[in-house]
MIRO-217792 format. One record per residue (C-alpha): y, x, z. Coordinates in pm, whole numbers, m for minus. Example, Ala and Ser with C-alpha at 12.3 -4.5 7.8 and 13.67 -1.06 7.14 Angstrom:
2
{r {m450 1230 780}}
{r {m106 1367 714}}
//
This chain:
478
{r {m8809 20122 7110}}
{r {m8875 19908 7418}}
{r {m8590 19676 7325}}
{r {m8718 19638 6971}}
{r {m9073 19561 7087}}
{r {m8957 19306 7343}}
{r {m8757 19112 7088}}
{r {m9043 19128 6838}}
{r {m9244 18947 7103}}
{r {m8972 18684 7144}}
{r {m8951 18629 6770}}
{r {m9328 18610 6739}}
{r {m9347 18351 7017}}
{r {m9060 18148 6884}}
{r {m9129 18149 6513}}
{r {m9503 18204 6468}}
{r {m9682 17892 6584}}
{r {m10051 17925 6669}}
{r {m10299 17643 6699}}
{r {m10313 17530 7059}}
{r {m10561 17246 7052}}
{r {m10308 17020 7228}}
{r {m10460 16689 7128}}
{r {m10218 16490 7340}}
{r {m9907 16665 7212}}
{r {m9982 16774 6857}}
{r {m9977 16473 6632}}
{r {m9987 16690 6321}}
{r {m10278 16899 6202}}
{r {m10301 17230 6394}}
{r {m10192 17529 6190}}
{r {m10282 17895 6226}}
{r {m9926 18010 6166}}
{r {m9591 17896 6037}}
{r {m9346 18131 5869}}
{r {m8985 18142 5995}}
{r {m8868 17967 5680}}
{r {m9116 17682 5719}}
{r {m9053 17657 6094}}
{r {m8681 17602 6046}}
{r {m8654 17406 5724}}
{r {m8947 17164 5694}}
{r {m9053 16861 5900}}
{r {m9393 17018 5962}}
{r {m9245 17342 6091}}
{r {m8989 17172 6315}}
{r {m9257 16944 6460}}
{r {m9480 17241 6535}}
{r {m9209 17432 6723}}
{r {m9099 17107 6893}}
{r {m9448 17056 7035}}
{r {m9450 17415 7159}}
{r {m9143 17326 7364}}
{r {m9358 17081 7560}}
{r {m9658 17308 7583}}
{r {m9438 17580 7737}}
{r {m9378 17357 8040}}
{r {m9750 17359 8123}}
{r {m9811 17729 8184}}
{r {m9913 17862 8525}}
{r {m9574 18020 8600}}
{r {m9393 17691 8537}}
{r {m9502 17331 8597}}
{r {m9868 17411 8538}}
{r {m9885 17554 8889}}
{r {m9616 17756 9062}}
{r {m9317 17524 9028}}
{r {m9530 17246 9175}}
{r {m9671 17414 9487}}
{r {m9522 17759 9551}}
{r {m9215 17608 9714}}
{r {m9422 17410 9962}}
{r {m9579 17738 10074}}
{r {m9247 17921 10086}}
{r {m9108 17636 10298}}
{r {m9300 17447 10566}}
{r {m9536 17204 10394}}
{r {m9824 17441 10316}}
{r {m10005 17735 10473}}
{r {m10284 17962 10357}}
{r {m10640 17848 10403}}
{r {m10781 18103 10654}}
{r {m11066 18160 10408}}
{r {m10896 18201 10072}}
{r {m10928 18385 9743}}
{r {m10646 18627 9824}}
{r {m10380 18427 9642}}
{r {m10092 18235 9797}}
{r {m10105 18454 10105}}
{r {m9757 18609 10071}}
{r {m9565 18287 10014}}
{r {m9648 18114 10346}}
{r {m9520 18418 10539}}
{r {m9228 18473 10298}}
{r {m9339 18823 10208}}
{r {m9057 19022 10049}}
{r {m9051 18952 9676}}
{r {m9258 18636 9694}}
{r {m9089 18343 9528}}
{r {m9137 18051 9293}}
{r {m9074 18268 8986}}
{r {m9054 18159 8621}}
{r {m8809 18409 8469}}
{r {m9011 18429 8147}}
{r {m8906 18077 8053}}
{r {m8681 18240 7793}}
{r {m8969 18251 7545}}
{r {m8993 17872 7558}}
{r {m8615 17837 7554}}
{r {m8608 18031 7226}}
{r {m8840 17772 7069}}
{r {m8619 17492 7199}}
{r {m8305 17661 7067}}
{r {m8471 17696 6727}}
{r {m8533 17323 6706}}
{r {m8187 17227 6836}}
{r {m8021 17449 6576}}
{r {m8225 17351 6272}}
{r {m8350 16993 6315}}
{r {m8015 16831 6215}}
{r {m8043 17000 5876}}
{r {m8402 16898 5790}}
{r {m8311 16616 5554}}
{r {m8673 16547 5461}}
{r {m8733 16419 5815}}
{r {m8636 16059 5897}}
{r {m8298 16042 6068}}
{r {m8433 15856 6371}}
{r {m8692 16126 6428}}
{r {m8438 16407 6388}}
{r {m8207 16249 6646}}
{r {m8490 16181 6889}}
{r {m8626 16536 6863}}
{r {m8283 16685 6923}}
{r {m8239 16462 7229}}
{r {m8576 16565 7370}}
{r {m8514 16936 7316}}
{r {m8172 16915 7486}}
{r {m8349 16755 7782}}
{r {m8611 17032 7793}}
{r {m8346 17304 7771}}
{r {m8156 17147 8060}}
{r {m8478 17125 8260}}
{r {m8561 17489 8190}}
{r {m8219 17615 8293}}
{r {m8213 17406 8607}}
{r {m8559 17536 8697}}
{r {m8430 17890 8650}}
{r {m8098 17858 8829}}
{r {m8240 17680 9135}}
{r {m8492 17963 9180}}
{r {m8274 18268 9111}}
{r {m7926 18158 9220}}
{r {m7735 17967 9482}}
{r {m7614 17614 9419}}
{r {m7245 17578 9326}}
{r {m7133 17470 9675}}
{r {m7371 17687 9875}}
{r {m7267 18037 9763}}
{r {m7331 18310 10022}}
{r {m7125 18631 10029}}
{r {m6945 18548 9706}}
{r {m7264 18600 9498}}
{r {m7211 18348 9222}}
{r {m7445 18495 8959}}
{r {m7656 18234 8782}}
{r {m7898 18320 8504}}
{r {m7865 18445 8147}}
{r {m7753 18168 7912}}
{r {m7904 18178 7564}}
{r {m7807 17882 7349}}
{r {m7886 18020 7004}}
{r {m8233 18119 6882}}
{r {m8309 18486 6833}}
{r {m8430 18473 6473}}
{r {m8393 18833 6360}}
{r {m8417 19172 6526}}
{r {m8051 19235 6447}}
{r {m7952 18922 6638}}
{r {m8126 19037 6956}}
{r {m7898 19153 7233}}
{r {m7878 19213 7604}}
{r {m7668 18979 7814}}
{r {m7552 18957 8172}}
{r {m7596 18658 8399}}
{r {m7355 18368 8361}}
{r {m7198 18229 8676}}
{r {m7371 17948 8860}}
{r {m7095 17709 8756}}
{r {m7124 17807 8390}}
{r {m7498 17737 8400}}
{r {m7448 17401 8568}}
{r {m7180 17307 8316}}
{r {m7421 17385 8032}}
{r {m7700 17181 8191}}
{r {m7461 16889 8229}}
{r {m7345 16918 7868}}
{r {m7703 16925 7737}}
{r {m7803 16619 7936}}
{r {m7494 16419 7846}}
{r {m7556 16497 7479}}
{r {m7924 16410 7520}}
{r {m7837 16075 7676}}
{r {m7590 15994 7400}}
{r {m7858 16057 7137}}
{r {m8119 15856 7324}}
{r {m7878 15564 7318}}
{r {m7937 15555 6944}}
{r {m8308 15636 6939}}
{r {m8491 15616 7271}}
{r {m8791 15834 7334}}
{r {m9138 15701 7401}}
{r {m9192 15839 7755}}
{r {m9329 15920 7999}}
{r {m9522 16198 7819}}
{r {m9211 16278 7617}}
{r {m8850 16308 7729}}
{r {m8666 15977 7724}}
{r {m8333 15827 7820}}
{r {m8433 15721 8173}}
{r {m8572 16068 8244}}
{r {m8252 16229 8115}}
{r {m8042 16013 8349}}
{r {m8278 16098 8637}}
{r {m8267 16471 8569}}
{r {m7887 16462 8553}}
{r {m7886 16275 8885}}
{r {m8099 16555 9031}}
{r {m7859 16817 8895}}
{r {m7558 16635 9040}}
{r {m7738 16611 9375}}
{r {m7776 16990 9380}}
{r {m7413 17016 9269}}
{r {m7305 16776 9547}}
{r {m7125 16550 9303}}
{r {m7227 16242 9496}}
{r {m7059 15974 9287}}
{r {m7198 16115 8964}}
{r {m7546 16138 9119}}
{r {m7527 15770 9218}}
{r {m7412 15670 8869}}
{r {m7690 15860 8693}}
{r {m7964 15751 8934}}
{r {m7855 15390 8885}}
{r {m7865 15436 8507}}
{r {m8216 15584 8530}}
{r {m8337 15283 8729}}
{r {m8173 15044 8481}}
{r {m8336 15213 8181}}
{r {m8699 15202 8293}}
{r {m8957 14945 8394}}
{r {m9110 15189 8645}}
{r {m9109 15066 9003}}
{r {m9214 15209 9339}}
{r {m9581 15121 9384}}
{r {m9708 14940 9692}}
{r {m9899 15106 9971}}
{r {m10240 15006 9833}}
{r {m10177 15209 9516}}
{r {m10043 15527 9680}}
{r {m10378 15705 9712}}
{r {m10478 15647 9351}}
{r {m10155 15675 9153}}
{r {m10193 16051 9099}}
{r {m10548 16023 8966}}
{r {m10518 15773 8683}}
{r {m10530 16019 8394}}
{r {m10528 15998 8101}}
{r {m10293 15713 8193}}
{r {m9965 15826 8347}}
{r {m9870 15787 8710}}
{r {m9717 15437 8730}}
{r {m9404 15585 8889}}
{r {m9349 15860 8632}}
{r {m9037 15873 8421}}
{r {m9148 16207 8280}}
{r {m9495 16355 8313}}
{r {m9693 16639 8158}}
{r {m10028 16522 8027}}
{r {m10315 16768 8047}}
{r {m10641 16729 7858}}
{r {m10965 16927 7867}}
{r {m10846 17139 7575}}
{r {m10519 17216 7753}}
{r {m10664 17280 8098}}
{r {m10542 17600 8259}}
{r {m10897 17655 8382}}
{r {m11071 17721 8708}}
{r {m10857 18020 8804}}
{r {m10502 17888 8780}}
{r {m10503 17507 8759}}
{r {m10340 17314 9041}}
{r {m10673 17173 9152}}
{r {m10809 17527 9185}}
{r {m10543 17622 9439}}
{r {m10559 17301 9641}}
{r {m10907 17150 9642}}
{r {m11241 17240 9808}}
{r {m11524 17397 9610}}
{r {m11264 17592 9413}}
{r {m11028 17870 9527}}
{r {m10877 17634 9786}}
{r {m10592 17867 9879}}
{r {m10334 17628 10027}}
{r {m10369 17349 10281}}
{r {m10106 17115 10430}}
{r {m9943 17252 10743}}
{r {m9995 17072 11072}}
{r {m9618 17035 11097}}
{r {m9610 16848 10766}}
{r {m9906 16625 10852}}
{r {m9736 16538 11181}}
{r {m9453 16372 10985}}
{r {m9696 16105 10862}}
{r {m9729 15813 11102}}
{r {m10080 15663 11136}}
{r {m9979 15358 10931}}
{r {m9830 15570 10649}}
{r {m10029 15508 10330}}
{r {m9963 15868 10224}}
{r {m10221 15982 10480}}
{r {m10480 15892 10217}}
{r {m10348 16168 9993}}
{r {m10448 16430 10252}}
{r {m10819 16384 10315}}
{r {m11084 16564 10521}}
{r {m11259 16836 10324}}
{r {m11580 16825 10531}}
{r {m11594 16445 10505}}
{r {m11574 16458 10125}}
{r {m11767 16783 10079}}
{r {m12018 16796 10367}}
{r {m12207 17088 10215}}
{r {m11913 17327 10199}}
{r {m11925 17625 10438}}
{r {m11784 17512 10775}}
{r {m11582 17832 10808}}
{r {m11397 17745 10489}}
{r {m11343 17380 10578}}
{r {m11226 17172 10866}}
{r {m10892 17093 10702}}
{r {m10713 16810 10528}}
{r {m10647 16889 10163}}
{r {m10414 16769 9886}}
{r {m10567 16511 9653}}
{r {m10272 16474 9415}}
{r {m10433 16714 9167}}
{r {m10810 16686 9141}}
{r {m10872 16693 8767}}
{r {m10926 16347 8623}}
{r {m11182 16449 8362}}
{r {m11366 16769 8281}}
{r {m11260 17092 8447}}
{r {m10926 17122 8622}}
{r {m10714 16877 8428}}
{r {m10424 16716 8609}}
{r {m10135 16514 8480}}
{r {m9821 16652 8643}}
{r {m9537 16410 8724}}
{r {m9205 16595 8696}}
{r {m8978 16298 8767}}
{r {m9089 15988 8958}}
{r {m8890 15673 9029}}
{r {m8935 15732 9402}}
{r {m8739 16056 9369}}
{r {m8462 15870 9189}}
{r {m8423 15619 9473}}
{r {m8418 15898 9729}}
{r {m8162 16088 9521}}
{r {m7937 15784 9519}}
{r {m7992 15723 9890}}
{r {m7889 16079 9976}}
{r {m7585 16064 9751}}
{r {m7473 15737 9910}}
{r {m7522 15880 10258}}
{r {m7331 16198 10175}}
{r {m7045 16021 9997}}
{r {m6979 15803 10298}}
{r {m6758 15536 10147}}
{r {m6738 15195 10308}}
{r {m7071 15023 10256}}
{r {m7249 15339 10140}}
{r {m7465 15367 10453}}
{r {m7606 15019 10389}}
{r {m7676 15104 10026}}
{r {m7845 15431 10127}}
{r {m8055 15248 10384}}
{r {m8167 14992 10124}}
{r {m8291 15268 9892}}
{r {m8459 15450 10179}}
{r {m8631 15133 10297}}
{r {m8759 15068 9945}}
{r {m8971 15382 9982}}
{r {m9065 15323 10345}}
{r {m9187 14966 10302}}
{r {m9392 15059 9997}}
{r {m9562 15331 10197}}
{r {m9670 15105 10482}}
{r {m9380 15185 10717}}
{r {m9148 14936 10877}}
{r {m8799 14907 10735}}
{r {m8525 15065 10943}}
{r {m8299 14789 11072}}
{r {m7993 15009 11097}}
{r {m7890 15347 10966}}
{r {m7988 15625 11208}}
{r {m7722 15854 11349}}
{r {m7815 16127 11102}}
{r {m7895 15929 10789}}
{r {m7902 16234 10562}}
{r {m8162 16404 10782}}
{r {m8376 16088 10774}}
{r {m8358 16080 10393}}
{r {m8453 16448 10371}}
{r {m8751 16377 10597}}
{r {m8856 16096 10365}}
{r {m8821 16331 10068}}
{r {m9046 16576 10251}}
{r {m9315 16311 10298}}
{r {m9286 16150 9957}}
{r {m9239 16453 9730}}
{r {m9466 16704 9902}}
{r {m9656 16928 9660}}
{r {m9440 16819 9367}}
{r {m9195 17109 9356}}
{r {m8911 16994 9583}}
{r {m8936 17108 9945}}
{r {m8817 17472 9916}}
{r {m8532 17372 9688}}
{r {m8426 17087 9916}}
{r {m8394 17328 10208}}
{r {m8210 17583 9994}}
{r {m7966 17340 9829}}
{r {m7867 17200 10171}}
{r {m7810 17549 10312}}
{r {m8055 17482 10596}}
{r {m8232 17733 10814}}
{r {m8608 17720 10768}}
{r {m8838 17690 11069}}
{r {m9177 17816 10957}}
{r {m9512 17661 11059}}
{r {m9637 17810 11385}}
{r {m9964 17936 11236}}
{r {m9775 18173 11003}}
{r {m9617 18365 11295}}
{r {m9309 18399 11075}}
{r {m8959 18396 11224}}
{r {m8706 18134 11124}}
{r {m8533 18212 10795}}
{r {m8157 18179 10841}}
{r {m7988 18064 10523}}
{r {m7678 18281 10550}}
{r {m7874 18594 10638}}
{r {m8202 18592 10445}}
{r {m8213 18734 10093}}
{r {m8536 18551 10012}}
{r {m8362 18220 9950}}
{r {m8298 18381 9611}}
{r {m8605 18496 9422}}
{r {m8627 18854 9301}}
{r {m8576 18891 8926}}
{r {m8876 19077 8781}}
{r {m8818 19451 8822}}
{r {m8930 19519 8465}}
{r {m8663 19285 8328}}
{r {m8388 19454 8528}}
{r {m8509 19798 8418}}
{r {m8511 19691 8052}}
{r {m8171 19520 8047}}
{r {m7887 19736 8186}}
{r {m7660 19428 8201}}
{r {m7897 19220 8415}}
{r {m7788 19216 8780}}
{r {m8062 19200 9043}}
{r {m8014 18962 9334}}
{r {m7870 19118 9654}}
{r {m8109 19298 9885}}
{r {m8387 19370 9637}}
//
C-alpha cells in the first residue's frame, strides 16, 4: 500500500498541473489542472509541465535555499548567528545527518522526463519551440542529477573505500501505477555519463534553436554546466573546451569593481554576470520563513553569518567587502545582542517580501573553472593561461594582478573561488571534489574533517526513502 500511495503522489505531481501564479515563468493562462492526455499530447499541456520543470528548481530544498547556502555552513564560510531561530545550527558543526539534501528532486525529474518523452511528438507545436523545449529540459535534467550526485556520492576520481554508488537514474516518466518500480543506485560513472549525454544533446539542439536566457536554459549555460561537470570529473581538457565555448556563446562579462556590490540586487533584471538565473517574483516568493533573505539578513531569522576565517580572505581593497556589511550600521535599532556582525547582502529581496533572483551559473565561475582546469592539466603554457583567467577576476574585484603564477596555482584558484562564489552553492562541493580535509572555523569548536575518514562528506539519504525502497543502498556509516 505504501508503494502504491507514493507513486500516486509522483503521478499527481508530474501529470496534474496546478496554478502556481508564476508570472515570470508561465506565459500561458494558469490552469487548475491538466489531464495526463492533455499534458502529454497538446502544446498547452506540454508548456504547463515544462514550466513546472523550472518552478521545481526554486523550492527550499533546492536552489530556493539549501543548495545555495547549506554548503557554506557545512564547510568554512558560514557559522551560526549566536542568537538564531534554531535553524542552521547543525550544519556549522557538521552534526551527524546534516547535509545539503535535495533527494526529493525526483518529483521534478518526473515532470522533466514527461516533457522530454512527449514534446517531439506534439506536432501542433512549432518545430522551433519543440526543439528548444527539449534542449532546455535536457539541461534541467542534467542539472538535477548533478545536484543529486554531488551531494550523495563521491566524484568519479575521488572514491573512498570502493564506494562508487551514485544515485537512482530515472530517464522515463512514471505515467501509470503499473510502470512504477523500485530501483537501486547507479554507479557514479553511470550517472556522470548520463549527465554528459544530456548536456551534449542539449547543446546540439541549442545550435539549431538557441534559448532566450538567462531566465531560461540556453546554449552558453549548457556549455558552462558541462564545464562544471567535467571539472568535478577531472577531465581537464574537456572542461577547458566547454568553458571556452560558454564564453564564446554569451555577451556576459565579468563586471568591474564598482558594480560588485550591486550586481546581486538588480531584480527584476538579471545579474549582469548570469548565464542562468532563477527569477523570483512576489507571487513566487518562498516567504519569510524559508527564503534566502530570511536566513541571511537582519530583522528576519538571521541564522547564518560569514565566518571570521572567510572574511579574513578579503583584502581591504577587495570590492567584495561591500557584499558583507555591518548589521548594526545598516540596522541601528536591532537588538545589540543579535547584531555586531557582518552579513550577506547577496539576497535581500529586491521587491516585496523575500524575493531574490538566484544566479546558478555566472561568467566568473566559468573563468575560474577554466583557470583551474588549465592549472591542473599542466601542459606547456597552461600556467600562463590559468593566470590570465585568474587575473581577470582579481583585477575586476579591485585586486592587483599576479605577475607570475604562485607555487601552488591550484590552491590560489580555489581561494579565489572561495571569495568569489561564497554563498552561491560551491564551497562544500569544492572541498569535497578535491578530496581536501576541512578545517572548521574556530568558533564552531569542531575538529577537522578528514576526507578519507569522515562519512559526512556524503549526505545521508532520507531514512524514510531507504525504508520504503529495499533496493536503495544507504551511504556508509549511517
